[in-house]
LOLOBA-632609 format. One record per residue: residue number from 1; y, x, z of N, C-alpha, C in turn. Coordinates in Angstrom, 1 decimal, padded with zeros to 4 digits. Layout:
# residues N
NUM/Y/X/Z/Y/X/Z/Y/X/Z
...
***
This chain:
# residues 291
1/-002.2/003.5/-013.5/-002.5/004.8/-014.0/-002.6/004.9/-015.5
2/-002.1/006.0/-016.1/-002.2/006.0/-017.6/-003.6/006.2/-018.0
3/-003.9/005.7/-019.3/-005.3/005.9/-019.7/-005.8/007.3/-019.7
4/-007.0/007.5/-019.3/-007.6/008.8/-019.3/-008.6/009.0/-020.4
5/-008.8/010.2/-020.9/-009.8/010.4/-021.9/-010.9/011.3/-021.3
6/-012.1/010.9/-021.6/-013.3/011.6/-021.0/-014.0/012.3/-022.2
7/-014.3/013.5/-022.0/-015.0/014.3/-023.1/-016.5/014.1/-022.9
8/-017.1/013.5/-023.9/-018.6/013.3/-023.8/-019.3/014.6/-024.1
9/-020.5/014.6/-023.6/-021.4/015.8/-023.7/-022.0/015.8/-025.1
10/-021.9/016.9/-025.9/-022.5/016.9/-027.2/-024.0/016.9/-027.1
11/-024.7/016.3/-028.0/-026.1/016.3/-028.0/-026.6/016.4/-029.4
12/-027.7/017.2/-029.6/-028.4/017.4/-030.9/-027.4/017.8/-031.9
13/-026.6/018.8/-031.6/-025.7/019.4/-032.5/-024.5/018.6/-032.9
14/-024.3/017.4/-032.4/-023.2/016.5/-032.8/-022.0/016.9/-032.0
15/-020.8/016.9/-032.6/-019.6/017.3/-031.9/-019.2/016.3/-030.8
16/-018.5/016.8/-029.8/-018.1/015.9/-028.7/-017.0/015.0/-029.2
17/-016.9/013.8/-028.7/-015.9/012.8/-029.1/-015.1/012.4/-027.8
18/-013.8/012.0/-028.0/-013.0/011.5/-026.9/-013.2/010.0/-026.7
19/-013.3/009.6/-025.5/-013.5/008.2/-025.2/-012.5/007.7/-024.1
20/-011.9/006.7/-024.4/-010.9/006.2/-023.4/-011.6/005.5/-022.2
21/-011.2/006.0/-021.0/-011.8/005.4/-019.8/-011.2/004.1/-019.5
22/-010.0/003.8/-019.9/-009.3/002.5/-019.7/-008.9/002.0/-021.1
23/-009.4/000.8/-021.4/-009.1/000.3/-022.7/-007.6/-000.1/-022.8
24/-007.1/-000.1/-024.0/-005.7/-000.6/-024.2/-005.4/-002.0/-023.7
25/-006.4/-002.9/-023.9/-006.3/-004.2/-023.4/-006.2/-004.3/-021.9
26/-007.0/-003.5/-021.2/-006.9/-003.4/-019.7/-005.6/-002.8/-019.3
27/-005.1/-001.8/-019.9/-003.8/-001.2/-019.6/-002.7/-002.2/-019.8
28/-002.8/-002.9/-020.9/-001.7/-003.9/-021.1/-001.7/-005.0/-020.1
29/-002.9/-005.5/-019.7/-003.1/-006.5/-018.7/-002.5/-006.1/-017.4
30/-002.9/-004.9/-016.9/-002.5/-004.4/-015.6/-001.0/-004.1/-015.6
31/-000.5/-003.6/-016.7/001.0/-003.4/-016.8/001.7/-004.8/-016.7
32/001.2/-005.8/-017.4/001.9/-007.1/-017.3/001.8/-007.7/-015.9
33/000.6/-007.5/-015.3/000.4/-008.1/-013.9/001.3/-007.4/-012.9
34/001.4/-006.1/-013.0/002.3/-005.4/-012.0/003.7/-005.7/-012.3
35/004.1/-005.7/-013.5/005.5/-006.0/-013.8/005.9/-007.4/-013.4
36/005.0/-008.4/-013.6/005.3/-009.8/-013.2/005.3/-009.9/-011.7
37/004.5/-009.1/-011.0/004.5/-009.2/-009.5/005.7/-008.6/-009.0
38/006.2/-007.4/-009.5/007.4/-006.8/-009.1/008.6/-007.8/-009.3
39/008.7/-008.5/-010.4/009.7/-009.4/-010.7/009.7/-010.6/-009.7
40/008.4/-011.0/-009.4/008.3/-012.2/-008.5/008.8/-011.9/-007.1
41/008.4/-010.7/-006.6/008.9/-010.3/-005.3/010.4/-010.0/-005.3
42/010.9/-009.5/-006.5/012.4/-009.4/-006.6/013.1/-010.7/-006.5
43/012.5/-011.7/-007.1/013.0/-013.1/-007.0/013.0/-013.6/-005.5
44/011.9/-013.3/-004.8/011.9/-013.7/-003.4/013.0/-013.0/-002.6
45/013.1/-011.7/-002.8/014.2/-010.9/-002.1/015.6/-011.5/-002.5
46/015.8/-011.8/-003.7/017.1/-012.4/-004.1/017.3/-013.7/-003.4
47/016.3/-014.6/-003.3/016.5/-015.8/-002.7/016.8/-015.7/-001.2
48/016.1/-014.7/-000.6/016.4/-014.5/000.9/017.8/-013.9/001.1
49/018.2/-013.0/000.2/019.5/-012.4/000.3/020.6/-013.4/000.1
50/020.4/-014.3/-000.9/021.4/-015.4/-001.1/021.5/-016.3/000.1
51/020.4/-016.7/000.6/020.4/-017.6/001.8/021.1/-016.9/003.0
52/020.7/-015.7/003.3/021.2/-015.0/004.5/022.6/-014.6/004.4
53/023.1/-014.5/003.1/024.5/-014.1/003.0/025.4/-015.3/002.9
54/024.8/-016.5/003.0/025.6/-017.7/002.9/025.9/-018.2/001.5
55/025.3/-017.6/000.5/025.5/-018.0/-000.8/025.1/-019.5/-001.2
56/024.3/-020.0/-000.3/023.8/-021.4/-000.6/024.5/-022.4/000.4
57/025.6/-022.0/001.0/026.4/-022.9/001.8/026.6/-022.4/003.3
58/027.5/-023.0/004.0/027.7/-022.7/005.4/026.7/-023.3/006.3
59/026.5/-022.7/007.4/025.6/-023.2/008.4/026.2/-024.4/009.2
60/027.4/-024.6/009.1/028.1/-025.7/009.8/029.6/-025.6/009.8
61/030.2/-026.6/010.4/031.7/-026.5/010.5/032.2/-025.4/011.3
62/031.4/-024.9/012.3/031.8/-023.8/013.2/032.0/-022.6/012.3
63/031.0/-022.3/011.4/031.1/-021.1/010.6/032.3/-021.3/009.6
64/032.4/-022.5/009.0/033.4/-022.7/008.0/034.8/-022.5/008.6
65/035.0/-022.8/009.9/036.3/-022.7/010.6/036.5/-021.2/011.1
66/035.5/-020.4/010.9/035.6/-019.0/011.3/035.5/-018.8/012.8
67/034.8/-019.7/013.5/034.6/-019.7/014.9/033.2/-019.2/015.3
68/032.4/-018.8/014.4/031.0/-018.5/014.6/030.8/-017.0/014.5
69/030.2/-016.3/015.5/030.0/-014.9/015.4/028.9/-014.5/014.4
70/028.8/-013.2/014.1/027.8/-012.8/013.1/026.4/-013.0/013.6
71/026.2/-012.7/014.9/024.8/-012.9/015.5/024.4/-014.4/015.4
72/025.3/-015.3/015.7/024.9/-016.7/015.7/024.7/-017.2/014.3
73/025.6/-016.7/013.4/025.4/-017.0/012.0/024.1/-016.6/011.4
74/023.7/-015.3/011.7/022.4/-014.8/011.3/021.2/-015.6/011.8
75/021.3/-016.0/013.1/020.2/-016.7/013.7/020.1/-018.1/013.1
76/021.2/-018.8/012.8/021.2/-020.1/012.2/020.7/-020.1/010.8
77/021.1/-019.0/010.1/020.6/-018.9/008.7/019.1/-018.6/008.7
78/018.7/-017.8/009.6/017.3/-017.4/009.7/016.4/-018.6/010.0
79/016.9/-019.6/010.7/016.1/-020.8/011.0/015.9/-021.6/009.7
80/016.7/-021.4/008.7/016.5/-022.2/007.5/015.9/-021.4/006.4
81/015.5/-020.1/006.6/015.0/-019.3/005.5/013.6/-019.8/005.1
82/012.8/-020.2/006.0/011.5/-020.7/005.7/011.5/-021.9/004.8
83/012.4/-022.9/005.1/012.6/-024.1/004.3/013.1/-023.7/002.9
84/013.9/-022.6/002.8/014.5/-022.2/001.6/013.5/-021.5/000.7
85/012.7/-020.6/001.2/011.9/-019.7/000.4/010.4/-019.8/000.7
86/010.0/-020.6/001.7/008.6/-020.6/002.1/007.6/-020.9/001.0
87/007.9/-021.9/000.2/006.9/-022.2/-000.9/006.8/-021.1/-001.9
88/007.9/-020.5/-002.2/007.9/-019.4/-003.2/007.1/-018.2/-002.7
89/007.3/-017.9/-001.4/006.6/-016.7/-000.8/005.1/-017.0/-000.7
90/004.8/-018.3/-000.4/003.4/-018.7/-000.3/002.6/-018.4/-001.6
91/003.2/-018.9/-002.7/002.5/-018.8/-004.0/002.5/-017.4/-004.6
92/003.6/-016.7/-004.4/003.7/-015.3/-004.8/002.7/-014.4/-004.1
93/002.5/-014.6/-002.8/001.6/-013.9/-002.1/000.1/-014.3/-002.4
94/-000.1/-015.5/-002.7/-001.4/-016.0/-003.1/-001.9/-015.4/-004.4
95/-001.0/-015.1/-005.3/-001.3/-014.5/-006.5/-001.9/-013.1/-006.4
96/-001.6/-012.5/-005.2/-002.2/-011.2/-004.9/-003.7/-011.2/-004.8
97/-004.3/-012.3/-004.7/-005.8/-012.4/-004.7/-006.4/-011.7/-005.9
98/-005.6/-011.7/-007.0/-006.1/-011.0/-008.2/-006.3/-009.5/-007.9
99/-005.6/-008.9/-006.9/-005.8/-007.5/-006.6/-007.2/-007.2/-006.1
100/-007.7/-008.2/-005.3/-009.1/-008.0/-004.8/-010.1/-008.1/-005.9
101/-009.8/-008.9/-006.9/-010.7/-009.0/-008.1/-010.6/-007.7/-008.9
102/-009.4/-007.2/-009.0/-009.2/-005.9/-009.7/-010.0/-004.8/-009.0
103/-009.9/-004.7/-007.7/-010.6/-003.7/-007.0/-012.1/-003.9/-007.0
104/-012.6/-005.1/-006.9/-014.0/-005.4/-006.9/-014.7/-005.1/-008.2
105/-013.9/-005.3/-009.3/-014.4/-005.1/-010.6/-014.1/-003.7/-011.2
106/-013.5/-002.9/-010.3/-013.2/-001.5/-010.6/-012.1/-001.3/-011.8
107/-011.3/-002.3/-011.9/-010.2/-002.2/-012.9/-009.2/-001.2/-012.3
108/-009.1/-001.1/-011.0/-008.2/-000.2/-010.3/-009.1/000.6/-009.3
109/-008.5/001.7/-008.8/-009.2/002.6/-007.9/-008.9/002.3/-006.4
110/-008.2/001.2/-006.1/-007.8/000.9/-004.7/-009.1/000.5/-004.0
111/-009.2/001.0/-002.7/-010.4/000.7/-001.9/-010.4/-000.8/-001.6
112/-011.6/-001.5/-001.8/-011.7/-002.9/-001.7/-011.4/-003.3/-000.2
113/-011.9/-002.6/000.7/-011.7/-003.0/002.1/-010.3/-003.1/002.5
114/-009.5/-002.0/002.2/-008.1/-002.0/002.5/-007.3/-003.1/001.8
115/-007.7/-003.3/000.5/-007.0/-004.3/-000.2/-007.2/-005.7/000.3
116/-008.5/-006.0/000.6/-008.8/-007.4/001.2/-008.2/-007.6/002.6
117/-008.2/-006.5/003.4/-007.6/-006.6/004.7/-006.1/-007.0/004.7
118/-005.4/-006.3/003.8/-004.0/-006.5/003.7/-003.7/-007.9/003.1
119/-004.4/-008.3/002.1/-004.2/-009.7/001.5/-004.6/-010.8/002.5
120/-005.7/-010.6/003.2/-006.2/-011.6/004.2/-005.2/-011.8/005.3
121/-004.6/-010.7/005.8/-003.6/-010.8/006.9/-002.4/-011.6/006.5
122/-002.0/-011.4/005.2/-000.8/-012.1/004.8/-001.1/-013.6/004.5
123/-002.2/-013.8/003.9/-002.6/-015.2/003.6/-002.8/-016.0/004.9
124/-003.2/-015.3/006.0/-003.3/-016.0/007.3/-002.0/-016.4/007.8
125/-000.9/-015.7/007.4/000.4/-016.0/007.8/001.0/-017.2/007.0
126/000.9/-017.0/005.6/001.6/-018.0/004.8/000.8/-019.4/004.7
127/-000.5/-019.3/004.8/-001.3/-020.5/004.7/-001.7/-021.0/006.1
128/-001.7/-020.1/007.1/-002.1/-020.5/008.4/-000.9/-020.8/009.3
129/-000.3/-019.8/009.9/000.7/-019.9/010.9/001.9/-020.7/010.3
130/002.4/-020.4/009.2/003.6/-021.0/008.6/003.4/-022.4/008.2
131/002.1/-022.7/007.8/001.8/-024.1/007.3/001.5/-025.0/008.5
132/000.8/-024.5/009.5/000.4/-025.3/010.7/001.5/-025.4/011.7
133/002.3/-024.3/011.8/003.4/-024.3/012.8/004.7/-023.9/012.2
134/005.3/-024.8/011.3/006.5/-024.4/010.7/007.7/-024.1/011.6
135/007.6/-024.6/012.8/008.7/-024.3/013.8/008.7/-022.8/014.2
136/007.5/-022.2/014.1/007.4/-020.8/014.4/008.0/-020.0/013.3
137/007.8/-020.4/012.0/008.3/-019.7/010.9/009.9/-019.8/010.8
138/010.5/-020.8/011.5/011.9/-020.8/011.5/012.5/-019.9/012.6
139/012.2/-018.6/012.3/012.5/-017.5/013.3/013.1/-016.3/012.5
140/013.9/-015.5/013.1/014.3/-014.3/012.4/013.2/-013.4/012.0
141/012.0/-013.5/012.7/010.9/-012.6/012.4/010.3/-013.0/011.0
142/010.5/-014.2/010.6/010.1/-014.6/009.2/010.9/-013.9/008.2
143/012.2/-013.8/008.4/013.1/-013.2/007.5/012.8/-011.7/007.4
144/012.6/-011.0/008.6/012.3/-009.6/008.6/010.9/-009.3/007.9
145/010.0/-010.2/008.1/008.6/-010.1/007.5/008.7/-010.2/006.0
146/009.4/-011.2/005.5/009.4/-011.4/004.0/010.3/-010.3/003.4
147/011.3/-009.9/004.1/012.2/-008.8/003.5/011.4/-007.5/003.4
148/010.6/-007.2/004.4/009.8/-006.0/004.4/008.7/-006.1/003.3
149/008.1/-007.2/003.2/007.1/-007.4/002.1/007.7/-007.3/000.8
150/008.9/-007.8/000.6/009.5/-007.8/-000.8/009.8/-006.4/-001.2
151/010.5/-005.6/-000.3/010.8/-004.2/-000.6/009.5/-003.4/-000.9
152/008.5/-003.6/-000.1/007.3/-002.8/-000.2/006.6/-003.1/-001.6
153/006.6/-004.4/-001.9/005.9/-004.8/-003.1/006.6/-004.5/-004.4
154/008.0/-004.6/-004.3/008.8/-004.2/-005.5/008.5/-002.7/-005.8
155/008.6/-001.9/-004.8/008.3/-000.5/-005.0/006.9/-000.2/-005.5
156/005.9/-000.8/-004.9/004.5/-000.6/-005.2/004.2/-001.0/-006.6
157/004.6/-002.3/-007.0/004.2/-002.8/-008.3/005.0/-002.0/-009.4
158/006.2/-001.7/-009.1/007.0/-000.9/-010.2/006.4/000.4/-010.4
159/005.9/001.1/-009.3/005.3/002.4/-009.4/004.0/002.3/-010.2
160/003.2/001.2/-010.0/002.0/001.0/-010.7/002.3/000.8/-012.2
161/003.2/-000.1/-012.5/003.6/-000.5/-013.9/004.0/000.7/-014.7
162/004.9/001.5/-014.1/005.4/002.7/-014.8/004.3/003.8/-015.0
163/003.4/003.9/-014.0/002.3/004.9/-014.1/001.4/004.5/-015.2
164/001.1/003.2/-015.3/000.2/002.8/-016.4/000.7/003.1/-017.8
165/002.0/003.3/-017.9/002.6/003.6/-019.2/002.9/005.1/-019.3
166/002.3/005.9/-018.3/002.5/007.3/-018.4/003.9/007.8/-018.0
167/004.6/007.0/-017.3/006.0/007.3/-016.9/006.0/007.7/-015.4
168/006.4/008.9/-015.1/006.4/009.3/-013.7/007.9/009.5/-013.3
169/008.3/008.7/-012.3/009.6/008.8/-011.8/009.5/009.4/-010.4
170/010.0/010.6/-010.2/009.8/011.2/-008.9/010.4/010.5/-007.7
171/011.6/009.9/-007.9/012.3/009.1/-006.8/011.4/007.9/-006.5
172/010.9/007.2/-007.5/010.0/006.1/-007.2/008.7/006.4/-006.5
173/008.1/007.6/-006.9/006.9/008.0/-006.3/007.2/008.4/-004.8
174/008.3/009.0/-004.6/008.7/009.4/-003.2/008.9/008.1/-002.4
175/009.5/007.1/-002.9/009.7/005.8/-002.2/008.3/005.2/-001.9
176/007.5/005.2/-002.9/006.1/004.6/-002.8/005.4/005.2/-001.6
177/005.5/006.5/-001.4/004.7/007.1/-000.4/005.5/007.6/000.8
178/006.7/007.0/001.0/007.5/007.3/002.1/008.1/006.0/002.8
179/008.5/005.1/002.0/009.2/003.9/002.6/008.2/003.1/003.5
180/006.9/003.3/003.3/006.0/002.5/004.1/006.1/002.9/005.6
181/006.6/004.1/005.9/006.8/004.4/007.3/007.7/003.4/008.1
182/008.6/002.8/007.3/009.5/001.8/007.9/009.0/000.4/007.6
183/008.7/000.2/006.3/008.4/-001.2/005.9/007.1/-001.8/006.5
184/006.1/-001.0/006.6/004.8/-001.5/007.1/004.9/-001.9/008.6
185/005.5/-001.0/009.4/005.6/-001.4/010.8/006.5/-002.7/011.0
186/007.6/-002.7/010.2/008.5/-003.9/010.3/007.8/-005.2/009.9
187/007.1/-005.1/008.7/006.3/-006.2/008.2/005.2/-006.6/009.2
188/004.4/-005.7/009.6/003.2/-006.0/010.4/003.7/-006.4/011.8
189/004.8/-005.8/012.3/005.3/-006.2/013.6/005.8/-007.7/013.6
190/006.5/-008.0/012.5/007.0/-009.4/012.4/005.8/-010.4/012.2
191/004.8/-010.0/011.5/003.6/-010.8/011.4/003.0/-011.1/012.8
192/002.8/-010.0/013.5/002.2/-010.1/014.9/003.1/-011.0/015.8
193/004.4/-010.9/015.7/005.3/-011.7/016.5/005.1/-013.2/016.2
194/005.1/-013.5/014.9/004.9/-014.9/014.5/003.6/-015.5/015.0
195/002.6/-014.7/014.8/001.2/-015.1/015.3/001.3/-015.3/016.8
196/001.9/-014.4/017.5/001.9/-014.5/019.0/002.7/-015.8/019.4
197/003.8/-016.0/018.8/004.6/-017.2/019.1/003.9/-018.5/018.8
198/002.9/-018.4/017.9/002.2/-019.7/017.6/001.2/-020.1/018.6
199/000.9/-019.2/019.6/-000.2/-019.4/020.6/000.1/-020.7/021.4
200/001.3/-020.9/022.0/001.5/-022.1/022.7/001.3/-023.4/021.9
201/001.8/-023.3/020.6/001.6/-024.5/019.8/000.2/-024.8/019.4
202/-000.6/-023.7/019.2/-002.0/-023.8/019.0/-002.7/-024.5/020.2
203/-002.3/-024.1/021.4/-002.9/-024.7/022.6/-002.6/-026.1/022.7
204/-001.3/-026.5/022.3/-000.9/-027.9/022.4/-001.6/-028.8/021.4
205/-001.9/-028.2/020.2/-002.5/-029.1/019.2/-004.0/-029.0/019.1
206/-004.6/-027.8/019.5/-006.0/-027.6/019.3/-006.7/-027.2/020.6
207/-006.0/-027.0/021.7/-006.7/-026.7/022.9/-006.6/-025.2/023.3
208/-007.1/-024.9/024.5/-007.0/-023.6/025.1/-007.8/-022.5/024.3
209/-008.9/-022.9/023.7/-009.7/-021.9/022.9/-008.9/-021.4/021.7
210/-008.1/-022.3/021.1/-007.3/-022.0/020.0/-006.2/-020.9/020.4
211/-005.7/-021.1/021.5/-004.7/-020.2/022.0/-005.3/-018.8/022.2
212/-006.5/-018.7/022.8/-007.1/-017.4/023.0/-007.5/-016.8/021.7
213/-007.9/-017.6/020.7/-008.2/-017.1/019.4/-007.0/-016.5/018.8
214/-005.8/-017.1/019.0/-004.6/-016.5/018.5/-004.3/-015.1/019.1
215/-004.5/-015.1/020.4/-004.2/-013.8/021.1/-005.2/-012.7/020.7
216/-006.5/-013.1/020.4/-007.4/-012.1/019.9/-007.0/-011.6/018.5
217/-006.5/-012.5/017.7/-006.0/-012.2/016.4/-004.9/-011.2/016.5
218/-003.9/-011.5/017.4/-002.8/-010.6/017.6/-003.3/-009.2/018.0
219/-004.3/-009.1/018.9/-004.8/-007.8/019.4/-005.4/-007.0/018.2
220/-005.8/-007.6/017.2/-006.4/-006.9/016.0/-005.3/-006.3/015.1
221/-004.0/-006.7/015.3/-003.0/-006.2/014.4/-002.7/-004.7/014.6
222/-002.6/-004.2/015.8/-002.3/-002.7/015.9/-003.3/-001.8/015.3
223/-004.6/-002.0/015.5/-005.6/-001.1/014.9/-005.6/-001.3/013.4
224/-005.3/-002.5/012.9/-005.3/-002.7/011.4/-004.1/-002.0/010.8
225/-003.0/-002.0/011.5/-001.8/-001.3/011.0/-002.0/000.2/011.1
226/-002.7/000.7/012.2/-003.0/002.1/012.3/-003.9/002.6/011.1
227/-004.9/001.8/010.8/-005.8/002.1/009.7/-005.0/002.2/008.4
228/-004.1/001.2/008.1/-003.4/001.1/006.9/-002.4/002.3/006.8
229/-001.7/002.6/007.9/-000.8/003.7/007.9/-001.5/005.1/007.7
230/-002.7/005.2/008.3/-003.4/006.4/008.1/-003.8/006.6/006.7
231/-004.2/005.5/006.0/-004.6/005.6/004.6/-003.4/006.0/003.8
232/-002.3/005.3/004.0/-001.1/005.6/003.2/-000.6/007.1/003.5
233/-000.7/007.5/004.8/-000.3/008.9/005.1/-001.1/009.9/004.3
234/-002.4/009.6/004.2/-003.3/010.5/003.4/-002.9/010.5/001.9
235/-002.5/009.3/001.5/-002.1/009.2/000.1/-000.8/010.0/-000.2
236/000.1/010.0/000.9/001.3/010.7/000.7/001.1/012.2/000.7
237/000.2/012.7/001.5/-000.1/014.1/001.4/-000.7/014.5/000.1
238/-001.4/013.6/-000.6/-002.0/013.9/-001.9/-000.9/013.8/-003.0
239/000.0/012.9/-002.9/000.9/012.6/-004.1/002.2/013.3/-003.9
240/002.7/013.4/-002.6/004.0/014.0/-002.4/004.0/015.4/-001.9
241/003.2/015.6/-000.9/003.1/016.9/-000.2/002.1/017.8/-000.9
242/001.1/017.3/-001.7/000.1/018.1/-002.2/000.5/019.1/-003.2
243/001.6/018.8/-004.0/002.0/019.7/-005.0/002.5/021.0/-004.5
244/003.2/020.9/-003.3/003.7/022.2/-002.7/002.6/023.0/-002.1
245/001.6/022.3/-001.6/000.5/023.1/-001.0/-000.4/023.8/-002.1
246/-000.5/023.1/-003.3/-001.3/023.6/-004.3/-000.7/024.7/-005.2
247/000.6/024.9/-005.0/001.3/025.9/-005.8/000.9/027.3/-005.5
248/000.7/028.2/-006.5/000.2/029.5/-006.2/001.2/030.3/-005.3
249/000.6/031.1/-004.4/001.3/032.0/-003.5/001.4/033.4/-004.1
250/002.5/033.9/-004.2/002.7/035.3/-004.7/002.2/036.3/-003.6
251/001.3/037.2/-004.0/000.8/038.1/-003.0/001.9/039.1/-002.5
252/001.9/039.4/-001.3/002.9/040.3/-000.7/002.7/041.7/-001.2
253/001.5/042.2/-001.4/001.3/043.5/-001.9/001.1/043.5/-003.4
254/001.8/044.5/-004.1/001.7/044.6/-005.6/000.9/045.8/-005.9
255/000.4/045.8/-007.2/-000.3/047.0/-007.6/-001.7/047.1/-007.1
256/-002.2/046.1/-006.4/-003.6/046.1/-005.9/-004.4/045.2/-006.7
257/-005.5/045.7/-007.2/-006.4/045.0/-008.0/-007.1/043.8/-007.3
258/-007.2/042.6/-007.8/-007.8/041.5/-007.1/-009.3/041.8/-006.8
259/-009.7/041.3/-005.7/-011.1/041.5/-005.3/-012.1/040.8/-006.2
260/-013.1/041.5/-006.6/-014.1/040.8/-007.5/-015.0/039.9/-006.6
261/-015.0/038.6/-006.9/-015.8/037.7/-006.2/-016.9/037.1/-007.0
262/-017.1/037.7/-008.2/-018.1/037.0/-009.1/-019.5/037.0/-008.4
263/-019.8/038.0/-007.6/-021.2/038.0/-007.0/-021.3/036.9/-006.0
264/-020.2/036.3/-005.5/-020.4/035.2/-004.6/-020.7/033.9/-005.2
265/-020.6/033.8/-006.5/-020.9/032.5/-007.2/-022.1/032.6/-008.1
266/-022.9/033.6/-008.0/-024.2/033.7/-008.8/-025.2/032.7/-008.2
267/-026.1/032.3/-009.0/-027.2/031.4/-008.5/-028.0/032.0/-007.3
268/-028.2/033.3/-007.3/-028.9/033.9/-006.3/-028.2/033.8/-004.9
269/-026.8/033.7/-005.0/-026.1/033.7/-003.7/-025.7/032.2/-003.3
270/-025.3/031.4/-004.3/-024.8/030.1/-004.0/-025.9/029.2/-003.6
271/-027.0/029.2/-004.4/-028.1/028.2/-004.1/-028.8/028.4/-002.8
272/-029.1/029.6/-002.4/-029.7/029.7/-001.0/-028.8/029.3/000.1
273/-027.5/029.6/-000.1/-026.5/029.3/000.9/-026.3/027.8/001.0
274/-026.4/027.1/-000.1/-026.3/025.6/-000.1/-027.5/025.0/000.6
275/-028.6/025.7/000.6/-029.8/025.2/001.2/-029.9/025.6/002.7
276/-028.9/026.3/003.2/-028.9/026.7/004.6/-029.4/028.1/004.9
277/-029.6/028.9/003.8/-030.1/030.3/004.0/-029.0/031.2/004.5
278/-029.3/032.5/004.6/-028.3/033.4/005.0/-027.2/033.5/004.0
279/-025.9/033.5/004.5/-024.8/033.6/003.5/-024.8/034.8/002.6
280/-024.2/034.7/001.5/-024.3/035.8/000.5/-023.7/037.1/000.9
281/-022.6/037.0/001.8/-022.0/038.2/002.2/-022.9/039.1/003.1
282/-023.8/038.5/003.8/-024.8/039.2/004.6/-025.7/040.0/003.6
283/-026.1/039.4/002.5/-027.0/040.1/001.6/-026.2/041.3/001.0
284/-024.9/041.1/000.7/-024.2/042.2/000.1/-024.0/043.4/001.0
285/-023.8/043.1/002.3/-023.6/044.1/003.3/-024.9/044.9/003.5
286/-026.1/044.2/003.4/-027.3/045.0/003.6/-027.6/045.9/002.4
287/-027.2/045.3/001.2/-027.4/046.2/000.0/-026.5/047.4/000.0
288/-025.3/047.2/000.5/-024.4/048.4/000.6/-025.0/049.4/001.5
289/-025.6/049.0/002.6/-026.1/050.0/003.6/-027.3/050.7/003.0
290/-028.1/050.0/002.2/-029.3/050.6/001.6/-028.9/051.7/000.6
291/-027.7/051.5/000.0/-027.3/052.5/-001.0/-026.8/053.7/-000.3
***
């Protein structure tokens, strides 16, 4: 967000002064952080794209000879995506812990609960499932998860970085508050699938209780996604749909003087109504009758 100025209340005859709510140093730091994060996720997406397109080599002689179908090629490349980009994804995602610090220290206005929930769920994937059960990460769901994460984060961080500099790009803002309808379900669905597929391996290595713990964890994914989607939907109404609702409506009738509502906001009317007394309009109607 761009720096805001707050007007101080004048006291003892002194003139009011403007005060920056966000210091230049804080703005510079947050801009640098968001720019670096967008570039980091752009690098992740680039690495995934190169690997899945075969830019880092053939999957085998069968593909080289042109005897391998598209589906088989995609599946074979997907099995190697984790080995190719797993470490990069792990550390880029871990750097997002700074966002929880930003929220907790009120450097940004993001709600702490939502921020921590999203970061924790991803760290559970990259440091938990993928580290303990790499055979599960060698799945097409890993590719779809990382791809959805990358697009979502590139859009989000770029939006934040430009906003901090006072630059508003309508197309970018629309993407920020619209693309999540596709990217969040794809990302969260892929996360849940990877966790679910890790259950048999958890049972084999750690026992039956570990398997049930995995299933309980998977069961928590749908409500968490619903909460996150609800929050983002409310943000979309505020940032994308709000402008159209707040625009003034031209009255159908012309030449009619606007109704005087000043009496509705006097202390005698507003204060009693706020305390639960009879609404002001009832007082006005009684006065009119007495006249």
